[in-house]
A tleap script that builds the chain and sets N, CA, C and O, in Angstrom:
source leaprc.protein.ff14SB
mol = sequence {
  NMET ALA SER LYS LEU PHE VAL GLY ASN LEU
  SER TYR SER THR THR ASP ASP ARG ILE ARG
  GLU VAL PHE GLU GLN TYR GLY GLU VAL LEU
  SER ALA THR VAL VAL ARG ASP ARG ALA THR
  GLY GLN SER ARG GLY PHE GLY PHE VAL GLU
  TYR GLY ALA ASP THR ALA ALA GLN THR ALA
  MET GLU SER LEU ASN GLY ALA ASP LEU ASP
  GLY ARG SER ILE THR CVAL
}
set mol.1.N position { 115.782 85.339 91.737 }
set mol.1.CA position { 114.636 84.504 91.403 }
set mol.1.C position { 113.538 85.354 90.780 }
set mol.1.O position { 113.248 86.448 91.265 }
set mol.2.N position { 112.936 84.868 89.727 }
set mol.2.CA position { 111.901 85.622 89.016 }
set mol.2.C position { 110.564 85.528 89.764 }
set mol.2.O position { 110.259 84.522 90.405 }
set mol.3.N position { 109.786 86.598 89.662 }
set mol.3.CA position { 108.459 86.641 90.272 }
set mol.3.C position { 107.451 87.073 89.229 }
set mol.3.O position { 107.664 88.051 88.512 }
set mol.4.N position { 106.346 86.337 89.147 }
set mol.4.CA position { 105.315 86.657 88.169 }
set mol.4.C position { 104.089 87.205 88.888 }
set mol.4.O position { 103.603 86.609 89.849 }
set mol.5.N position { 103.594 88.346 88.413 }
set mol.5.CA position { 102.411 88.975 88.996 }
set mol.5.C position { 101.222 88.848 88.051 }
set mol.5.O position { 101.363 89.011 86.838 }
set mol.6.N position { 100.059 88.557 88.609 }
set mol.6.CA position { 98.803 88.590 87.862 }
set mol.6.C position { 98.301 90.026 87.860 }
set mol.6.O position { 98.324 90.689 88.897 }
set mol.7.N position { 97.845 90.516 86.708 }
set mol.7.CA position { 97.287 91.866 86.602 }
set mol.7.C position { 95.890 91.733 86.016 }
set mol.7.O position { 95.730 91.340 84.860 }
set mol.8.N position { 94.873 92.062 86.819 }
set mol.8.CA position { 93.493 91.900 86.381 }
set mol.8.C position { 92.767 93.217 86.199 }
set mol.8.O position { 93.262 94.281 86.570 }
set mol.9.N position { 91.573 93.119 85.614 }
set mol.9.CA position { 90.693 94.253 85.341 }
set mol.9.C position { 91.329 95.252 84.376 }
set mol.9.O position { 91.164 96.463 84.524 }
set mol.10.N position { 92.055 94.733 83.388 }
set mol.10.CA position { 92.680 95.610 82.386 }
set mol.10.C position { 91.652 96.093 81.377 }
set mol.10.O position { 90.700 95.385 81.047 }
set mol.11.N position { 91.858 97.303 80.896 }
set mol.11.CA position { 91.055 97.823 79.796 }
set mol.11.C position { 91.347 96.974 78.564 }
set mol.11.O position { 92.465 96.485 78.401 }
set mol.12.N position { 90.357 96.795 77.699 }
set mol.12.CA position { 90.578 95.995 76.491 }
set mol.12.C position { 91.549 96.679 75.529 }
set mol.12.O position { 92.056 96.042 74.607 }
set mol.13.N position { 91.811 97.975 75.737 }
set mol.13.CA position { 92.739 98.697 74.860 }
set mol.13.C position { 94.182 98.661 75.376 }
set mol.13.O position { 95.094 99.100 74.676 }
set mol.14.N position { 94.399 98.144 76.591 }
set mol.14.CA position { 95.743 98.096 77.173 }
set mol.14.C position { 96.610 97.092 76.419 }
set mol.14.O position { 96.183 95.970 76.147 }
set mol.15.N position { 97.838 97.508 76.084 }
set mol.15.CA position { 98.760 96.662 75.319 }
set mol.15.C position { 99.877 96.126 76.213 }
set mol.15.O position { 100.060 96.576 77.344 }
set mol.16.N position { 100.623 95.149 75.677 }
set mol.16.CA position { 101.796 94.603 76.371 }
set mol.16.C position { 102.775 95.731 76.681 }
set mol.16.O position { 103.303 95.818 77.789 }
set mol.17.N position { 103.015 96.596 75.691 }
set mol.17.CA position { 103.968 97.700 75.872 }
set mol.17.C position { 103.519 98.662 76.962 }
set mol.17.O position { 104.347 99.172 77.716 }
set mol.18.N position { 102.228 98.914 77.051 }
set mol.18.CA position { 101.689 99.834 78.066 }
set mol.18.C position { 101.901 99.252 79.472 }
set mol.18.O position { 102.297 99.970 80.389 }
set mol.19.N position { 101.639 97.963 79.633 }
set mol.19.CA position { 101.849 97.324 80.940 }
set mol.19.C position { 103.337 97.384 81.308 }
set mol.19.O position { 103.690 97.708 82.442 }
set mol.20.N position { 104.193 97.072 80.348 }
set mol.20.CA position { 105.635 97.094 80.599 }
set mol.20.C position { 106.069 98.495 81.038 }
set mol.20.O position { 106.836 98.642 81.990 }
set mol.21.N position { 105.582 99.511 80.346 }
set mol.21.CA position { 105.933 100.910 80.652 }
set mol.21.C position { 105.574 101.270 82.094 }
set mol.21.O position { 106.373 101.904 82.784 }
set mol.22.N position { 104.401 100.881 82.553 }
set mol.22.CA position { 103.939 101.202 83.903 }
set mol.22.C position { 104.715 100.418 84.962 }
set mol.22.O position { 105.125 100.980 85.978 }
set mol.23.N position { 104.915 99.121 84.722 }
set mol.23.CA position { 105.553 98.270 85.723 }
set mol.23.C position { 107.067 98.441 85.776 }
set mol.23.O position { 107.673 98.113 86.796 }
set mol.24.N position { 107.705 98.944 84.712 }
set mol.24.CA position { 109.152 99.143 84.718 }
set mol.24.C position { 109.599 100.215 85.707 }
set mol.24.O position { 110.784 100.300 86.029 }
set mol.25.N position { 108.678 101.025 86.188 }
set mol.25.CA position { 109.008 102.038 87.187 }
set mol.25.C position { 109.504 101.388 88.485 }
set mol.25.O position { 110.155 102.045 89.298 }
set mol.26.N position { 109.196 100.101 88.680 }
set mol.26.CA position { 109.503 99.425 89.947 }
set mol.26.C position { 110.640 98.420 89.830 }
set mol.26.O position { 111.006 97.787 90.819 }
set mol.27.N position { 111.201 98.266 88.642 }
set mol.27.CA position { 112.316 97.338 88.473 }
set mol.27.C position { 112.348 96.752 87.083 }
set mol.27.O position { 111.503 97.067 86.245 }
set mol.28.N position { 113.333 95.890 86.836 }
set mol.28.CA position { 113.497 95.281 85.516 }
set mol.28.C position { 112.385 94.267 85.247 }
set mol.28.O position { 112.212 93.299 85.988 }
set mol.29.N position { 111.640 94.512 84.174 }
set mol.29.CA position { 110.554 93.623 83.765 }
set mol.29.C position { 111.105 92.630 82.741 }
set mol.29.O position { 111.627 93.031 81.702 }
set mol.30.N position { 110.989 91.343 83.035 }
set mol.30.CA position { 111.448 90.308 82.101 }
set mol.30.C position { 110.428 90.076 80.999 }
set mol.30.O position { 110.789 89.860 79.842 }
set mol.31.N position { 109.147 90.122 81.365 }
set mol.31.CA position { 108.085 89.973 80.373 }
set mol.31.C position { 106.819 90.651 80.874 }
set mol.31.O position { 106.563 90.737 82.075 }
set mol.32.N position { 106.034 91.131 79.911 }
set mol.32.CA position { 104.741 91.758 80.216 }
set mol.32.C position { 103.784 91.341 79.102 }
set mol.32.O position { 103.988 91.673 77.934 }
set mol.33.N position { 102.743 90.614 79.480 }
set mol.33.CA position { 101.855 90.035 78.477 }
set mol.33.C position { 100.392 90.238 78.841 }
set mol.33.O position { 99.977 89.967 79.968 }
set mol.34.N position { 99.610 90.720 77.869 }
set mol.34.CA position { 98.155 90.773 78.000 }
set mol.34.C position { 97.638 89.489 77.374 }
set mol.34.O position { 97.979 89.178 76.232 }
set mol.35.N position { 96.820 88.736 78.104 }
set mol.35.CA position { 96.269 87.491 77.581 }
set mol.35.C position { 95.159 87.834 76.596 }
set mol.35.O position { 94.270 88.633 76.887 }
set mol.36.N position { 95.233 87.209 75.419 }
set mol.36.CA position { 94.270 87.489 74.353 }
set mol.36.C position { 93.496 86.225 73.962 }
set mol.36.O position { 93.998 85.106 74.068 }
set mol.37.N position { 92.272 86.441 73.513 }
set mol.37.CA position { 91.441 85.347 73.019 }
set mol.37.C position { 92.066 84.807 71.732 }
set mol.37.O position { 92.391 85.584 70.834 }
set mol.38.N position { 92.237 83.504 71.631 }
set mol.38.CA position { 92.881 82.921 70.446 }
set mol.38.C position { 92.107 83.178 69.167 }
set mol.38.O position { 92.704 83.437 68.122 }
set mol.39.N position { 90.788 83.111 69.235 }
set mol.39.CA position { 89.967 83.240 68.033 }
set mol.39.C position { 89.863 84.688 67.543 }
set mol.39.O position { 89.940 84.944 66.342 }
set mol.40.N position { 89.689 85.625 68.465 }
set mol.40.CA position { 89.415 87.010 68.059 }
set mol.40.C position { 90.602 87.948 68.214 }
set mol.40.O position { 90.641 89.005 67.584 }
set mol.41.N position { 91.578 87.574 69.051 }
set mol.41.CA position { 92.702 88.460 69.320 }
set mol.41.C position { 92.351 89.560 70.318 }
set mol.41.O position { 93.189 90.403 70.635 }
set mol.42.N position { 91.124 89.552 70.809 }
set mol.42.CA position { 90.649 90.544 71.777 }
set mol.42.C position { 91.252 90.265 73.148 }
set mol.42.O position { 91.358 89.111 73.564 }
set mol.43.N position { 91.647 91.330 73.848 }
set mol.43.CA position { 92.158 91.179 75.211 }
set mol.43.C position { 91.114 90.484 76.074 }
set mol.43.O position { 89.915 90.718 75.921 }
set mol.44.N position { 91.574 89.629 76.982 }
set mol.44.CA position { 90.661 88.961 77.914 }
set mol.44.C position { 90.567 89.728 79.232 }
set mol.44.O position { 89.900 89.279 80.164 }
set mol.45.N position { 91.235 90.888 79.314 }
set mol.45.CA position { 91.097 91.740 80.490 }
set mol.45.C position { 92.064 91.441 81.617 }
set mol.45.O position { 91.924 91.981 82.714 }
set mol.46.N position { 93.055 90.577 81.357 }
set mol.46.CA position { 94.074 90.314 82.374 }
set mol.46.C position { 95.384 89.973 81.698 }
set mol.46.O position { 95.439 89.721 80.495 }
set mol.47.N position { 96.446 89.971 82.506 }
set mol.47.CA position { 97.759 89.649 81.965 }
set mol.47.C position { 98.728 89.314 83.074 }
set mol.47.O position { 98.341 89.163 84.233 }
set mol.48.N position { 99.996 89.199 82.709 }
set mol.48.CA position { 101.036 88.836 83.664 }
set mol.48.C position { 102.270 89.689 83.431 }
set mol.48.O position { 102.613 90.017 82.295 }
set mol.49.N position { 102.935 90.045 84.531 }
set mol.49.CA position { 104.201 90.779 84.470 }
set mol.49.C position { 105.211 89.962 85.266 }
set mol.49.O position { 104.944 89.561 86.399 }
set mol.50.N position { 106.374 89.720 84.664 }
set mol.50.CA position { 107.412 88.948 85.343 }
set mol.50.C position { 108.619 89.837 85.618 }
set mol.50.O position { 109.145 90.509 84.731 }
set mol.51.N position { 109.033 89.815 86.875 }
set mol.51.CA position { 110.204 90.580 87.327 }
set mol.51.C position { 111.360 89.634 87.598 }
set mol.51.O position { 111.157 88.463 87.919 }
set mol.52.N position { 112.582 90.155 87.466 }
set mol.52.CA position { 113.763 89.381 87.800 }
set mol.52.C position { 114.002 89.313 89.300 }
set mol.52.O position { 114.659 88.390 89.782 }
set mol.53.N position { 113.472 90.283 90.044 }
set mol.53.CA position { 113.716 90.350 91.489 }
set mol.53.C position { 112.403 90.338 92.276 }
set mol.53.O position { 111.448 91.035 91.931 }
set mol.54.N position { 112.378 89.534 93.335 }
set mol.54.CA position { 111.190 89.452 94.190 }
set mol.54.C position { 110.841 90.797 94.811 }
set mol.54.O position { 109.666 91.139 94.938 }
set mol.55.N position { 111.869 91.567 95.201 }
set mol.55.CA position { 111.611 92.855 95.852 }
set mol.55.C position { 110.927 93.827 94.902 }
set mol.55.O position { 110.047 94.579 95.321 }
set mol.56.N position { 111.314 93.827 93.632 }
set mol.56.CA position { 110.678 94.704 92.638 }
set mol.56.C position { 109.219 94.306 92.454 }
set mol.56.O position { 108.344 95.168 92.371 }
set mol.57.N position { 108.957 93.009 92.389 }
set mol.57.CA position { 107.588 92.520 92.227 }
set mol.57.C position { 106.726 92.918 93.424 }
set mol.57.O position { 105.587 93.355 93.257 }
set mol.58.N position { 107.270 92.768 94.621 }
set mol.58.CA position { 106.533 93.118 95.845 }
set mol.58.C position { 106.201 94.607 95.875 }
set mol.58.O position { 105.079 94.989 96.205 }
set mol.59.N position { 107.172 95.443 95.532 }
set mol.59.CA position { 106.967 96.891 95.517 }
set mol.59.C position { 105.919 97.274 94.481 }
set mol.59.O position { 105.049 98.102 94.751 }
set mol.60.N position { 105.999 96.675 93.298 }
set mol.60.CA position { 105.024 96.970 92.236 }
set mol.60.C position { 103.626 96.553 92.667 }
set mol.60.O position { 102.661 97.282 92.433 }
set mol.61.N position { 103.509 95.393 93.291 }
set mol.61.CA position { 102.206 94.907 93.735 }
set mol.61.C position { 101.597 95.863 94.764 }
set mol.61.O position { 100.420 96.211 94.677 }
set mol.62.N position { 102.401 96.278 95.729 }
set mol.62.CA position { 101.905 97.186 96.765 }
set mol.62.C position { 101.544 98.552 96.185 }
set mol.62.O position { 100.578 99.176 96.623 }
set mol.63.N position { 102.308 99.014 95.214 }
set mol.63.CA position { 102.101 100.354 94.664 }
set mol.63.C position { 100.975 100.421 93.633 }
set mol.63.O position { 100.268 101.426 93.551 }
set mol.64.N position { 100.804 99.354 92.844 }
set mol.64.CA position { 99.875 99.417 91.713 }
set mol.64.C position { 98.533 98.729 91.943 }
set mol.64.O position { 97.609 98.932 91.156 }
set mol.65.N position { 98.393 97.925 92.991 }
set mol.65.CA position { 97.103 97.290 93.248 }
set mol.65.C position { 96.064 98.387 93.514 }
set mol.65.O position { 96.217 99.186 94.437 }
set mol.66.N position { 95.022 98.413 92.709 }
set mol.66.CA position { 93.978 99.435 92.851 }
set mol.66.C position { 94.260 100.715 92.077 }
set mol.66.O position { 93.433 101.626 92.058 }
set mol.67.N position { 95.433 100.787 91.433 }
set mol.67.CA position { 95.789 101.993 90.677 }
set mol.67.C position { 94.981 102.080 89.383 }
set mol.67.O position { 94.487 101.073 88.876 }
set mol.68.N position { 94.856 103.294 88.862 }
set mol.68.CA position { 94.148 103.508 87.605 }
set mol.68.C position { 95.103 103.291 86.436 }
set mol.68.O position { 96.168 103.905 86.375 }
set mol.69.N position { 94.721 102.422 85.515 }
set mol.69.CA position { 95.491 102.190 84.288 }
set mol.69.C position { 94.513 102.192 83.122 }
set mol.69.O position { 93.639 101.331 83.026 }
set mol.70.N position { 94.673 103.164 82.246 }
set mol.70.CA position { 93.800 103.305 81.079 }
set mol.70.C position { 92.312 103.312 81.457 }
set mol.70.O position { 91.477 102.720 80.774 }
set mol.71.N position { 92.008 104.000 82.565 }
set mol.71.CA position { 90.614 104.185 82.973 }
set mol.71.C position { 90.016 103.050 83.788 }
set mol.71.O position { 88.821 103.071 84.082 }
set mol.72.N position { 90.814 102.068 84.155 }
set mol.72.CA position { 90.320 100.948 84.964 }
set mol.72.C position { 91.154 100.822 86.224 }
set mol.72.O position { 92.358 101.075 86.195 }
set mol.73.N position { 90.530 100.432 87.335 }
set mol.73.CA position { 91.235 100.174 88.580 }
set mol.73.C position { 91.752 98.751 88.536 }
set mol.73.O position { 90.971 97.804 88.636 }
set mol.74.N position { 93.069 98.585 88.387 }
set mol.74.CA position { 93.640 97.254 88.183 }
set mol.74.C position { 93.849 96.512 89.496 }
set mol.74.O position { 93.999 97.120 90.556 }
set mol.75.N position { 93.855 95.189 89.402 }
set mol.75.CA position { 94.124 94.286 90.521 }
set mol.75.C position { 95.462 93.621 90.261 }
set mol.75.O position { 95.665 93.023 89.205 }
set mol.76.N position { 96.382 93.720 91.224 }
set mol.76.CA position { 97.702 93.097 91.060 }
set mol.76.C position { 97.888 92.053 92.154 }
set mol.76.O position { 98.930 91.400 92.213 }
savepdb mol mol.pdb
quit
């Protein structure tokens, strides 16, 4: 069963690929997306990571909540 994690407090320079790179350490990532403003294309400072396995999502959440990513302390 797939699990989707909310990732908040992202740096505006953080990309989809960067999130995927960090979260793949904990398991297979099905998707990693930074939410962007439709009009400007600017990051809105949050995104979502989807895992194929609940255990991978749980481990990533416990390990990365409060971690530093691109100079910001992220919320998972």
